[in-house]
PDB file with one MODEL, atoms N, CA, C and O in Angstrom:
MODEL        1
ATOM      1  N   MET A   1      17.511   8.111  10.501  1.00  0.00           N
ATOM      2  CA  MET A   1      17.216   6.821  10.890  1.00  0.00           C
ATOM      3  C   MET A   1      17.140   5.772   9.846  1.00  0.00           C
ATOM      4  O   MET A   1      16.585   5.980   8.767  1.00  0.00           O
ATOM      5  N   ASP A   2      17.718   4.599  10.174  1.00  0.00           N
ATOM      6  CA  ASP A   2      17.561   3.456   9.393  1.00  0.00           C
ATOM      7  C   ASP A   2      16.262   3.069   8.960  1.00  0.00           C
ATOM      8  O   ASP A   2      15.438   3.007   9.872  1.00  0.00           O
ATOM      9  N   ILE A   3      15.812   2.763   7.705  1.00  0.00           N
ATOM     10  CA  ILE A   3      14.520   2.540   7.349  1.00  0.00           C
ATOM     11  C   ILE A   3      13.860   1.240   8.192  1.00  0.00           C
ATOM     12  O   ILE A   3      12.721   1.218   8.657  1.00  0.00           O
ATOM     13  N   ALA A   4      14.780   0.246   8.266  1.00  0.00           N
ATOM     14  CA  ALA A   4      14.348  -1.060   9.134  1.00  0.00           C
ATOM     15  C   ALA A   4      14.109  -0.694  10.646  1.00  0.00           C
ATOM     16  O   ALA A   4      13.215  -1.233  11.298  1.00  0.00           O
ATOM     17  N   LYS A   5      15.010   0.309  11.194  1.00  0.00           N
ATOM     18  CA  LYS A   5      14.604   0.571  12.585  1.00  0.00           C
ATOM     19  C   LYS A   5      13.358   1.504  12.626  1.00  0.00           C
ATOM     20  O   LYS A   5      12.585   1.440  13.582  1.00  0.00           O
ATOM     21  N   MET A   6      13.166   2.328  11.647  1.00  0.00           N
ATOM     22  CA  MET A   6      11.904   3.032  11.576  1.00  0.00           C
ATOM     23  C   MET A   6      10.564   2.138  11.489  1.00  0.00           C
ATOM     24  O   MET A   6       9.504   2.392  12.061  1.00  0.00           O
ATOM     25  N   PHE A   7      10.803   1.172  10.753  1.00  0.00           N
ATOM     26  CA  PHE A   7       9.664   0.204  10.355  1.00  0.00           C
ATOM     27  C   PHE A   7       9.343  -0.568  11.688  1.00  0.00           C
ATOM     28  O   PHE A   7       8.175  -0.645  12.070  1.00  0.00           O
ATOM     29  N   LYS A   8      10.288  -1.093  12.340  1.00  0.00           N
ATOM     30  CA  LYS A   8      10.212  -1.670  13.694  1.00  0.00           C
ATOM     31  C   LYS A   8       9.486  -0.875  14.920  1.00  0.00           C
ATOM     32  O   LYS A   8       8.667  -1.295  15.737  1.00  0.00           O
ATOM     33  N   LEU A   9      10.068   0.415  14.769  1.00  0.00           N
ATOM     34  CA  LEU A   9       9.649   1.508  15.803  1.00  0.00           C
ATOM     35  C   LEU A   9       8.085   1.602  15.536  1.00  0.00           C
ATOM     36  O   LEU A   9       7.363   1.603  16.533  1.00  0.00           O
ATOM     37  N   PHE A  10       7.562   1.673  14.416  1.00  0.00           N
ATOM     38  CA  PHE A  10       6.160   1.904  14.244  1.00  0.00           C
ATOM     39  C   PHE A  10       5.335   0.795  13.993  1.00  0.00           C
ATOM     40  O   PHE A  10       4.117   0.940  13.892  1.00  0.00           O
ATOM     41  N   ASP A  11       5.945  -0.423  13.869  1.00  0.00           N
ATOM     42  CA  ASP A  11       5.069  -1.675  13.899  1.00  0.00           C
ATOM     43  C   ASP A  11       4.747  -2.065  15.434  1.00  0.00           C
ATOM     44  O   ASP A  11       5.327  -2.960  16.049  1.00  0.00           O
ATOM     45  N   ALA A  12       3.718  -1.238  15.948  1.00  0.00           N
ATOM     46  CA  ALA A  12       3.258  -1.387  17.368  1.00  0.00           C
ATOM     47  C   ALA A  12       3.043  -2.571  17.706  1.00  0.00           C
ATOM     48  O   ALA A  12       3.488  -2.851  18.819  1.00  0.00           O
ATOM     49  N   ASN A  13       2.455  -3.490  17.090  1.00  0.00           N
ATOM     50  CA  ASN A  13       2.055  -4.828  17.428  1.00  0.00           C
ATOM     51  C   ASN A  13       3.202  -6.063  17.202  1.00  0.00           C
ATOM     52  O   ASN A  13       3.142  -7.187  17.701  1.00  0.00           O
ATOM     53  N   GLY A  14       4.179  -5.577  16.381  1.00  0.00           N
ATOM     54  CA  GLY A  14       5.380  -6.509  16.058  1.00  0.00           C
ATOM     55  C   GLY A  14       5.098  -7.443  15.142  1.00  0.00           C
ATOM     56  O   GLY A  14       5.921  -8.347  14.997  1.00  0.00           O
ATOM     57  N   ASP A  15       4.020  -7.436  14.418  1.00  0.00           N
ATOM     58  CA  ASP A  15       3.559  -8.489  13.340  1.00  0.00           C
ATOM     59  C   ASP A  15       4.293  -8.273  12.020  1.00  0.00           C
ATOM     60  O   ASP A  15       4.111  -9.121  11.146  1.00  0.00           O
ATOM     61  N   GLY A  16       5.009  -7.359  11.797  1.00  0.00           N
ATOM     62  CA  GLY A  16       5.875  -7.200  10.646  1.00  0.00           C
ATOM     63  C   GLY A  16       5.113  -6.481   9.586  1.00  0.00           C
ATOM     64  O   GLY A  16       5.541  -6.506   8.432  1.00  0.00           O
ATOM     65  N   THR A  17       4.041  -5.855   9.878  1.00  0.00           N
ATOM     66  CA  THR A  17       3.241  -5.158   8.909  1.00  0.00           C
ATOM     67  C   THR A  17       2.748  -3.845   9.534  1.00  0.00           C
ATOM     68  O   THR A  17       2.636  -3.797  10.759  1.00  0.00           O
ATOM     69  N   PHE A  18       2.450  -2.791   8.790  1.00  0.00           N
ATOM     70  CA  PHE A  18       1.602  -1.592   9.259  1.00  0.00           C
ATOM     71  C   PHE A  18       0.156  -1.691   8.935  1.00  0.00           C
ATOM     72  O   PHE A  18      -0.128  -1.837   7.746  1.00  0.00           O
ATOM     73  N   ASP A  19      -0.737  -1.637   9.753  1.00  0.00           N
ATOM     74  CA  ASP A  19      -2.084  -1.543   9.330  1.00  0.00           C
ATOM     75  C   ASP A  19      -2.357   0.119   9.409  1.00  0.00           C
ATOM     76  O   ASP A  19      -1.491   0.960   9.653  1.00  0.00           O
ATOM     77  N   GLN A  20      -3.723   0.367   9.151  1.00  0.00           N
ATOM     78  CA  GLN A  20      -3.915   1.806   8.927  1.00  0.00           C
ATOM     79  C   GLN A  20      -3.834   2.462  10.175  1.00  0.00           C
ATOM     80  O   GLN A  20      -3.475   3.638  10.133  1.00  0.00           O
ATOM     81  N   THR A  21      -4.087   1.968  11.268  1.00  0.00           N
ATOM     82  CA  THR A  21      -3.871   2.390  12.696  1.00  0.00           C
ATOM     83  C   THR A  21      -2.403   2.806  12.925  1.00  0.00           C
ATOM     84  O   THR A  21      -2.079   3.898  13.392  1.00  0.00           O
ATOM     85  N   GLU A  22      -1.584   1.877  12.570  1.00  0.00           N
ATOM     86  CA  GLU A  22      -0.130   2.136  12.857  1.00  0.00           C
ATOM     87  C   GLU A  22       0.475   3.189  11.915  1.00  0.00           C
ATOM     88  O   GLU A  22       1.365   3.947  12.298  1.00  0.00           O
ATOM     89  N   PHE A  23      -0.026   3.215  10.688  1.00  0.00           N
ATOM     90  CA  PHE A  23       0.314   4.372   9.817  1.00  0.00           C
ATOM     91  C   PHE A  23      -0.167   5.666  10.264  1.00  0.00           C
ATOM     92  O   PHE A  23       0.561   6.651  10.142  1.00  0.00           O
ATOM     93  N   GLU A  24      -1.497   5.766  10.843  1.00  0.00           N
ATOM     94  CA  GLU A  24      -1.705   6.988  11.377  1.00  0.00           C
ATOM     95  C   GLU A  24      -0.935   7.451  12.422  1.00  0.00           C
ATOM     96  O   GLU A  24      -0.585   8.630  12.456  1.00  0.00           O
ATOM     97  N   ALA A  25      -0.625   6.642  13.296  1.00  0.00           N
ATOM     98  CA  ALA A  25       0.315   6.860  14.519  1.00  0.00           C
ATOM     99  C   ALA A  25       1.630   7.408  14.117  1.00  0.00           C
ATOM    100  O   ALA A  25       2.074   8.454  14.591  1.00  0.00           O
ATOM    101  N   ALA A  26       2.310   6.613  13.147  1.00  0.00           N
ATOM    102  CA  ALA A  26       3.454   7.034  12.611  1.00  0.00           C
ATOM    103  C   ALA A  26       3.539   8.396  12.021  1.00  0.00           C
ATOM    104  O   ALA A  26       4.436   9.177  12.339  1.00  0.00           O
ATOM    105  N   PHE A  27       2.557   8.699  11.117  1.00  0.00           N
ATOM    106  CA  PHE A  27       2.191  10.138  10.660  1.00  0.00           C
ATOM    107  C   PHE A  27       2.065  11.026  11.560  1.00  0.00           C
ATOM    108  O   PHE A  27       2.680  12.080  11.397  1.00  0.00           O
ATOM    109  N   THR A  28       1.366  10.874  12.568  1.00  0.00           N
ATOM    110  CA  THR A  28       1.151  12.027  13.499  1.00  0.00           C
ATOM    111  C   THR A  28       2.453  12.191  14.417  1.00  0.00           C
ATOM    112  O   THR A  28       2.680  13.316  14.864  1.00  0.00           O
ATOM    113  N   VAL A  29       3.376  11.071  14.744  1.00  0.00           N
ATOM    114  CA  VAL A  29       4.461  11.090  15.521  1.00  0.00           C
ATOM    115  C   VAL A  29       5.531  11.934  14.616  1.00  0.00           C
ATOM    116  O   VAL A  29       6.203  12.790  15.192  1.00  0.00           O
ATOM    117  N   LEU A  30       5.694  11.729  13.300  1.00  0.00           N
ATOM    118  CA  LEU A  30       6.459  12.339  12.502  1.00  0.00           C
ATOM    119  C   LEU A  30       6.079  13.753  11.978  1.00  0.00           C
ATOM    120  O   LEU A  30       6.771  14.411  11.202  1.00  0.00           O
ATOM    121  N   GLU A  31       4.873  14.136  12.512  1.00  0.00           N
ATOM    122  CA  GLU A  31       4.267  15.437  12.133  1.00  0.00           C
ATOM    123  C   GLU A  31       3.910  15.613  10.847  1.00  0.00           C
ATOM    124  O   GLU A  31       3.952  16.762  10.408  1.00  0.00           O
ATOM    125  N   ILE A  32       3.490  14.533   9.986  1.00  0.00           N
ATOM    126  CA  ILE A  32       3.058  14.617   8.579  1.00  0.00           C
ATOM    127  C   ILE A  32       1.688  15.004   8.683  1.00  0.00           C
ATOM    128  O   ILE A  32       0.919  14.373   9.408  1.00  0.00           O
ATOM    129  N   ASP A  33       1.282  16.100   7.943  1.00  0.00           N
ATOM    130  CA  ASP A  33      -0.245  16.251   7.910  1.00  0.00           C
ATOM    131  C   ASP A  33      -0.727  15.476   6.833  1.00  0.00           C
ATOM    132  O   ASP A  33      -0.179  15.497   5.730  1.00  0.00           O
ATOM    133  N   PHE A  34      -1.786  14.748   7.106  1.00  0.00           N
ATOM    134  CA  PHE A  34      -2.513  13.852   6.213  1.00  0.00           C
ATOM    135  C   PHE A  34      -4.127  13.957   6.508  1.00  0.00           C
ATOM    136  O   PHE A  34      -4.640  14.454   7.510  1.00  0.00           O
ATOM    137  N   LYS A  35      -4.722  13.431   5.513  1.00  0.00           N
ATOM    138  CA  LYS A  35      -6.274  13.243   5.493  1.00  0.00           C
ATOM    139  C   LYS A  35      -6.290  11.768   5.417  1.00  0.00           C
ATOM    140  O   LYS A  35      -5.506  11.139   4.706  1.00  0.00           O
ATOM    141  N   VAL A  36      -7.273  11.180   6.226  1.00  0.00           N
ATOM    142  CA  VAL A  36      -7.511   9.796   6.343  1.00  0.00           C
ATOM    143  C   VAL A  36      -7.725   9.257   4.897  1.00  0.00           C
ATOM    144  O   VAL A  36      -7.277   8.151   4.592  1.00  0.00           O
ATOM    145  N   SER A  37      -8.382  10.001   4.036  1.00  0.00           N
ATOM    146  CA  SER A  37      -8.635   9.439   2.657  1.00  0.00           C
ATOM    147  C   SER A  37      -7.229   9.280   1.928  1.00  0.00           C
ATOM    148  O   SER A  37      -7.061   8.323   1.172  1.00  0.00           O
ATOM    149  N   GLN A  38      -6.293  10.141   2.132  1.00  0.00           N
ATOM    150  CA  GLN A  38      -5.230  10.076   1.614  1.00  0.00           C
ATOM    151  C   GLN A  38      -4.269   8.869   2.051  1.00  0.00           C
ATOM    152  O   GLN A  38      -3.532   8.211   1.316  1.00  0.00           O
ATOM    153  N   LEU A  39      -4.455   8.750   3.373  1.00  0.00           N
ATOM    154  CA  LEU A  39      -3.628   7.664   4.031  1.00  0.00           C
ATOM    155  C   LEU A  39      -4.200   6.161   3.346  1.00  0.00           C
ATOM    156  O   LEU A  39      -3.470   5.263   2.927  1.00  0.00           O
ATOM    157  N   ARG A  40      -5.551   6.159   3.357  1.00  0.00           N
ATOM    158  CA  ARG A  40      -6.033   4.944   2.711  1.00  0.00           C
ATOM    159  C   ARG A  40      -5.710   4.797   1.308  1.00  0.00           C
ATOM    160  O   ARG A  40      -5.610   3.665   0.836  1.00  0.00           O
ATOM    161  N   ARG A  41      -5.533   5.844   0.582  1.00  0.00           N
ATOM    162  CA  ARG A  41      -5.040   5.610  -0.844  1.00  0.00           C
ATOM    163  C   ARG A  41      -3.582   5.269  -0.811  1.00  0.00           C
ATOM    164  O   ARG A  41      -3.205   4.349  -1.537  1.00  0.00           O
ATOM    165  N   LEU A  42      -2.689   5.917  -0.033  1.00  0.00           N
ATOM    166  CA  LEU A  42      -1.405   5.365  -0.082  1.00  0.00           C
ATOM    167  C   LEU A  42      -1.366   3.760   0.333  1.00  0.00           C
ATOM    168  O   LEU A  42      -0.720   2.969  -0.354  1.00  0.00           O
ATOM    169  N   ILE A  43      -2.030   3.378   1.387  1.00  0.00           N
ATOM    170  CA  ILE A  43      -2.013   2.187   1.596  1.00  0.00           C
ATOM    171  C   ILE A  43      -2.477   1.168   0.593  1.00  0.00           C
ATOM    172  O   ILE A  43      -1.938   0.072   0.439  1.00  0.00           O
ATOM    173  N   GLU A  44      -3.546   1.622  -0.096  1.00  0.00           N
ATOM    174  CA  GLU A  44      -4.149   0.742  -1.353  1.00  0.00           C
ATOM    175  C   GLU A  44      -3.098   0.692  -2.376  1.00  0.00           C
ATOM    176  O   GLU A  44      -2.778  -0.418  -2.801  1.00  0.00           O
ATOM    177  N   LEU A  45      -2.459   1.848  -2.876  1.00  0.00           N
ATOM    178  CA  LEU A  45      -1.347   1.842  -3.809  1.00  0.00           C
ATOM    179  C   LEU A  45      -0.226   1.066  -3.373  1.00  0.00           C
ATOM    180  O   LEU A  45       0.368   0.569  -4.330  1.00  0.00           O
ATOM    181  N   SER A  46       0.239   0.807  -2.320  1.00  0.00           N
ATOM    182  CA  SER A  46       1.439   0.414  -1.808  1.00  0.00           C
ATOM    183  C   SER A  46       1.134  -1.135  -1.502  1.00  0.00           C
ATOM    184  O   SER A  46       2.083  -1.919  -1.517  1.00  0.00           O
ATOM    185  N   ASP A  47       0.125  -1.494  -1.288  1.00  0.00           N
ATOM    186  CA  ASP A  47      -0.330  -2.899  -0.768  1.00  0.00           C
ATOM    187  C   ASP A  47      -0.291  -3.973  -1.955  1.00  0.00           C
ATOM    188  O   ASP A  47      -1.328  -4.439  -2.427  1.00  0.00           O
ATOM    189  N   LYS A  48       0.932  -4.313  -2.380  1.00  0.00           N
ATOM    190  CA  LYS A  48       1.048  -5.164  -3.600  1.00  0.00           C
ATOM    191  C   LYS A  48       0.416  -6.606  -3.423  1.00  0.00           C
ATOM    192  O   LYS A  48       0.137  -7.278  -4.416  1.00  0.00           O
ATOM    193  N   ASN A  49       0.218  -7.023  -2.256  1.00  0.00           N
ATOM    194  CA  ASN A  49      -0.329  -8.312  -2.117  1.00  0.00           C
ATOM    195  C   ASN A  49      -1.790  -8.137  -1.675  1.00  0.00           C
ATOM    196  O   ASN A  49      -2.445  -9.136  -1.377  1.00  0.00           O
ATOM    197  N   SER A  50      -2.304  -6.960  -1.623  1.00  0.00           N
ATOM    198  CA  SER A  50      -3.727  -6.748  -1.278  1.00  0.00           C
ATOM    199  C   SER A  50      -4.153  -7.350   0.175  1.00  0.00           C
ATOM    200  O   SER A  50      -5.301  -7.743   0.386  1.00  0.00           O
ATOM    201  N   ASP A  51      -3.287  -7.381   0.997  1.00  0.00           N
ATOM    202  CA  ASP A  51      -3.838  -7.853   2.238  1.00  0.00           C
ATOM    203  C   ASP A  51      -4.295  -6.822   3.281  1.00  0.00           C
ATOM    204  O   ASP A  51      -4.718  -7.156   4.387  1.00  0.00           O
ATOM    205  N   GLY A  52      -4.189  -5.572   2.875  1.00  0.00           N
ATOM    206  CA  GLY A  52      -4.670  -4.455   3.525  1.00  0.00           C
ATOM    207  C   GLY A  52      -3.606  -3.918   4.538  1.00  0.00           C
ATOM    208  O   GLY A  52      -3.982  -3.040   5.316  1.00  0.00           O
ATOM    209  N   LYS A  53      -2.374  -4.340   4.602  1.00  0.00           N
ATOM    210  CA  LYS A  53      -1.421  -3.889   5.425  1.00  0.00           C
ATOM    211  C   LYS A  53      -0.242  -3.697   4.560  1.00  0.00           C
ATOM    212  O   LYS A  53      -0.296  -4.034   3.378  1.00  0.00           O
ATOM    213  N   ILE A  54       0.923  -3.128   5.124  1.00  0.00           N
ATOM    214  CA  ILE A  54       2.140  -2.649   4.229  1.00  0.00           C
ATOM    215  C   ILE A  54       3.090  -3.500   5.081  1.00  0.00           C
ATOM    216  O   ILE A  54       3.248  -3.349   6.292  1.00  0.00           O
ATOM    217  N   ASP A  55       3.785  -4.529   4.216  1.00  0.00           N
ATOM    218  CA  ASP A  55       5.008  -5.167   4.732  1.00  0.00           C
ATOM    219  C   ASP A  55       6.166  -4.327   4.576  1.00  0.00           C
ATOM    220  O   ASP A  55       6.096  -3.274   3.942  1.00  0.00           O
ATOM    221  N   PHE A  56       7.360  -4.780   5.187  1.00  0.00           N
ATOM    222  CA  PHE A  56       8.544  -4.170   4.974  1.00  0.00           C
ATOM    223  C   PHE A  56       9.080  -3.877   3.503  1.00  0.00           C
ATOM    224  O   PHE A  56       9.645  -2.811   3.261  1.00  0.00           O
ATOM    225  N   ASN A  57       8.918  -4.699   2.681  1.00  0.00           N
ATOM    226  CA  ASN A  57       9.109  -4.552   1.218  1.00  0.00           C
ATOM    227  C   ASN A  57       8.266  -3.546   0.646  1.00  0.00           C
ATOM    228  O   ASN A  57       8.711  -2.664  -0.089  1.00  0.00           O
ATOM    229  N   GLU A  58       6.998  -3.660   0.978  1.00  0.00           N
ATOM    230  CA  GLU A  58       6.204  -2.441   0.417  1.00  0.00           C
ATOM    231  C   GLU A  58       6.420  -1.241   0.906  1.00  0.00           C
ATOM    232  O   GLU A  58       6.320  -0.269   0.157  1.00  0.00           O
ATOM    233  N   PHE A  59       6.755  -1.086   2.255  1.00  0.00           N
ATOM    234  CA  PHE A  59       7.132   0.252   2.828  1.00  0.00           C
ATOM    235  C   PHE A  59       8.388   0.572   2.175  1.00  0.00           C
ATOM    236  O   PHE A  59       8.515   1.760   1.879  1.00  0.00           O
ATOM    237  N   HIS A  60       9.242  -0.121   1.913  1.00  0.00           N
ATOM    238  CA  HIS A  60      10.627   0.315   1.122  1.00  0.00           C
ATOM    239  C   HIS A  60      10.206   0.901  -0.180  1.00  0.00           C
ATOM    240  O   HIS A  60      10.528   2.032  -0.542  1.00  0.00           O
ATOM    241  N   ASP A  61       9.500   0.108  -0.839  1.00  0.00           N
ATOM    242  CA  ASP A  61       9.107   0.499  -2.286  1.00  0.00           C
ATOM    243  C   ASP A  61       8.399   1.877  -2.300  1.00  0.00           C
ATOM    244  O   ASP A  61       8.715   2.737  -3.121  1.00  0.00           O
ATOM    245  N   MET A  62       7.438   2.063  -1.375  1.00  0.00           N
ATOM    246  CA  MET A  62       6.646   3.235  -1.076  1.00  0.00           C
ATOM    247  C   MET A  62       7.714   4.505  -1.014  1.00  0.00           C
ATOM    248  O   MET A  62       7.621   5.529  -1.691  1.00  0.00           O
ATOM    249  N   LEU A  63       8.729   4.208  -0.066  1.00  0.00           N
ATOM    250  CA  LEU A  63       9.488   5.345   0.228  1.00  0.00           C
ATOM    251  C   LEU A  63      10.504   5.739  -0.894  1.00  0.00           C
ATOM    252  O   LEU A  63      10.790   6.915  -1.116  1.00  0.00           O
ATOM    253  N   TYR A  64      11.031   4.688  -1.587  1.00  0.00           N
ATOM    254  CA  TYR A  64      11.882   4.922  -2.596  1.00  0.00           C
ATOM    255  C   TYR A  64      11.399   4.851  -4.038  1.00  0.00           C
ATOM    256  O   TYR A  64      12.063   4.424  -4.983  1.00  0.00           O
ATOM    257  N   ALA A  65      10.124   5.336  -4.084  1.00  0.00           N
ATOM    258  CA  ALA A  65       9.488   5.264  -5.657  1.00  0.00           C
ATOM    259  C   ALA A  65      10.380   6.142  -6.435  1.00  0.00           C
ATOM    260  O   ALA A  65      10.897   7.131  -5.915  1.00  0.00           O
ATOM    261  N   PRO A  66      10.581   5.803  -7.700  1.00  0.00           N
ATOM    262  CA  PRO A  66      11.450   6.609  -8.650  1.00  0.00           C
ATOM    263  C   PRO A  66      10.647   8.036  -8.993  1.00  0.00           C
ATOM    264  O   PRO A  66       9.429   8.082  -9.164  1.00  0.00           O
ATOM    265  N   ASP A  67      11.440   9.063  -9.056  1.00  0.00           N
ATOM    266  CA  ASP A  67      10.870  10.239  -9.387  1.00  0.00           C
ATOM    267  C   ASP A  67      10.303  10.343 -10.675  1.00  0.00           C
ATOM    268  O   ASP A  67       9.540  11.279 -10.912  1.00  0.00           O
ATOM    269  N   HIS A  68      10.581   9.482 -11.562  1.00  0.00           N
ATOM    270  CA  HIS A  68      10.208   9.436 -12.865  1.00  0.00           C
ATOM    271  C   HIS A  68       8.936   8.704 -13.181  1.00  0.00           C
ATOM    272  O   HIS A  68       8.471   8.713 -14.321  1.00  0.00           O
ATOM    273  N   ALA A  69       8.414   8.120 -12.259  1.00  0.00           N
ATOM    274  CA  ALA A  69       7.100   7.216 -12.267  1.00  0.00           C
ATOM    275  C   ALA A  69       5.962   7.848 -12.872  1.00  0.00           C
ATOM    276  O   ALA A  69       5.681   8.992 -12.515  1.00  0.00           O
ATOM    277  N   GLU A  70       5.304   7.294 -13.694  1.00  0.00           N
ATOM    278  CA  GLU A  70       4.062   7.804 -14.360  1.00  0.00           C
ATOM    279  C   GLU A  70       2.801   7.605 -13.286  1.00  0.00           C
ATOM    280  O   GLU A  70       2.720   6.524 -12.703  1.00  0.00           O
ATOM    281  N   PRO A  71       1.923   8.538 -13.055  1.00  0.00           N
ATOM    282  CA  PRO A  71       0.682   8.183 -12.126  1.00  0.00           C
ATOM    283  C   PRO A  71       0.073   7.008 -12.103  1.00  0.00           C
ATOM    284  O   PRO A  71      -0.588   6.649 -11.129  1.00  0.00           O
ATOM    285  N   ASP A  72       0.254   6.179 -13.329  1.00  0.00           N
ATOM    286  CA  ASP A  72      -0.567   4.906 -13.228  1.00  0.00           C
ATOM    287  C   ASP A  72       0.556   3.826 -12.882  1.00  0.00           C
ATOM    288  O   ASP A  72       0.171   2.659 -12.793  1.00  0.00           O
ATOM    289  N   ASP A  73       1.725   4.066 -12.706  1.00  0.00           N
ATOM    290  CA  ASP A  73       2.718   3.284 -12.380  1.00  0.00           C
ATOM    291  C   ASP A  73       2.557   2.738 -10.995  1.00  0.00           C
ATOM    292  O   ASP A  73       2.038   3.446 -10.132  1.00  0.00           O
ATOM    293  N   ASP A  74       2.916   1.673 -10.760  1.00  0.00           N
ATOM    294  CA  ASP A  74       2.778   1.064  -9.391  1.00  0.00           C
ATOM    295  C   ASP A  74       3.690   1.670  -8.318  1.00  0.00           C
ATOM    296  O   ASP A  74       3.413   1.631  -7.120  1.00  0.00           O
ATOM    297  N   PHE A  75       4.746   2.209  -8.802  1.00  0.00           N
ATOM    298  CA  PHE A  75       5.683   2.994  -8.022  1.00  0.00           C
ATOM    299  C   PHE A  75       5.368   4.324  -7.792  1.00  0.00           C
ATOM    300  O   PHE A  75       6.191   4.897  -7.079  1.00  0.00           O
ATOM    301  N   ALA A  76       4.294   5.092  -8.229  1.00  0.00           N
ATOM    302  CA  ALA A  76       4.164   6.447  -8.261  1.00  0.00           C
ATOM    303  C   ALA A  76       3.216   6.752  -7.130  1.00  0.00           C
ATOM    304  O   ALA A  76       2.364   7.622  -7.306  1.00  0.00           O
ATOM    305  N   VAL A  77       3.298   6.086  -5.948  1.00  0.00           N
ATOM    306  CA  VAL A  77       2.456   6.087  -4.820  1.00  0.00           C
ATOM    307  C   VAL A  77       2.328   7.395  -4.290  1.00  0.00           C
ATOM    308  O   VAL A  77       1.257   8.002  -4.322  1.00  0.00           O
ATOM    309  N   ILE A  78       3.535   7.932  -3.725  1.00  0.00           N
ATOM    310  CA  ILE A  78       3.504   9.186  -3.011  1.00  0.00           C
ATOM    311  C   ILE A  78       3.121  10.323  -3.934  1.00  0.00           C
ATOM    312  O   ILE A  78       2.277  11.102  -3.492  1.00  0.00           O
ATOM    313  N   SER A  79       3.560  10.525  -5.031  1.00  0.00           N
ATOM    314  CA  SER A  79       3.202  11.623  -5.846  1.00  0.00           C
ATOM    315  C   SER A  79       1.773  11.638  -6.282  1.00  0.00           C
ATOM    316  O   SER A  79       1.181  12.708  -6.425  1.00  0.00           O
ATOM    317  N   GLU A  80       1.168  10.417  -6.511  1.00  0.00           N
ATOM    318  CA  GLU A  80      -0.237  10.305  -6.692  1.00  0.00           C
ATOM    319  C   GLU A  80      -1.238  10.715  -5.637  1.00  0.00           C
ATOM    320  O   GLU A  80      -2.317  11.249  -5.891  1.00  0.00           O
ATOM    321  N   VAL A  81      -0.716  10.373  -4.242  1.00  0.00           N
ATOM    322  CA  VAL A  81      -1.394  10.668  -3.163  1.00  0.00           C
ATOM    323  C   VAL A  81      -1.309  12.169  -3.029  1.00  0.00           C
ATOM    324  O   VAL A  81      -2.320  12.803  -2.729  1.00  0.00           O
ATOM    325  N   ASP A  82      -0.112  12.787  -3.244  1.00  0.00           N
ATOM    326  CA  ASP A  82      -0.011  14.143  -2.988  1.00  0.00           C
ATOM    327  C   ASP A  82      -0.690  15.261  -4.149  1.00  0.00           C
ATOM    328  O   ASP A  82      -0.946  16.445  -3.929  1.00  0.00           O
ATOM    329  N   SER A  83      -0.892  14.522  -5.418  1.00  0.00           N
ATOM    330  CA  SER A  83      -1.464  15.249  -6.257  1.00  0.00           C
ATOM    331  C   SER A  83      -3.043  14.856  -6.358  1.00  0.00           C
ATOM    332  O   SER A  83      -3.657  15.398  -7.276  1.00  0.00           O
ATOM    333  N   ASP A  84      -3.669  14.082  -5.615  1.00  0.00           N
ATOM    334  CA  ASP A  84      -4.833  13.699  -5.487  1.00  0.00           C
ATOM    335  C   ASP A  84      -5.794  14.993  -5.248  1.00  0.00           C
ATOM    336  O   ASP A  84      -6.833  15.066  -5.905  1.00  0.00           O
ATOM    337  N   GLY A  85      -5.480  15.949  -4.374  1.00  0.00           N
ATOM    338  CA  GLY A  85      -6.156  17.069  -3.892  1.00  0.00           C
ATOM    339  C   GLY A  85      -7.126  16.841  -2.901  1.00  0.00           C
ATOM    340  O   GLY A  85      -8.021  17.659  -2.691  1.00  0.00           O
ATOM    341  N   GLU A  86      -6.999  15.649  -2.192  1.00  0.00           N
ATOM    342  CA  GLU A  86      -7.800  15.262  -1.101  1.00  0.00           C
ATOM    343  C   GLU A  86      -7.297  15.844   0.126  1.00  0.00           C
ATOM    344  O   GLU A  86      -7.867  15.621   1.194  1.00  0.00           O
TER     345      GLU A  86
ENDMDL
END
C-alpha cells in the first residue's frame, strides 16, 4: 500500500495528522504488538513540531528512518522504541 493512502486510511477524523488514538487503532488493525508507553515514545520522538500529533511528513520520516542512525539521532525513532525494553 502507498504511504499516502495508508496515512489517509488511518487519519480517522481527516485532519491531516495522527493523534495517539489514531495510532493505536492503526497498530491494532495492522496487528502490530505495542505497549502504550512505546507508542507514546514513538510519537514523542517523531513529533518534530511538538504539537502532540504526527503529520504526513513526520510519518514519512518515521517509516523511512536510516538504518545507520544513532540512538540520539532524531531519525532513530523506530530502533530506539524497539530497544527501550518497555
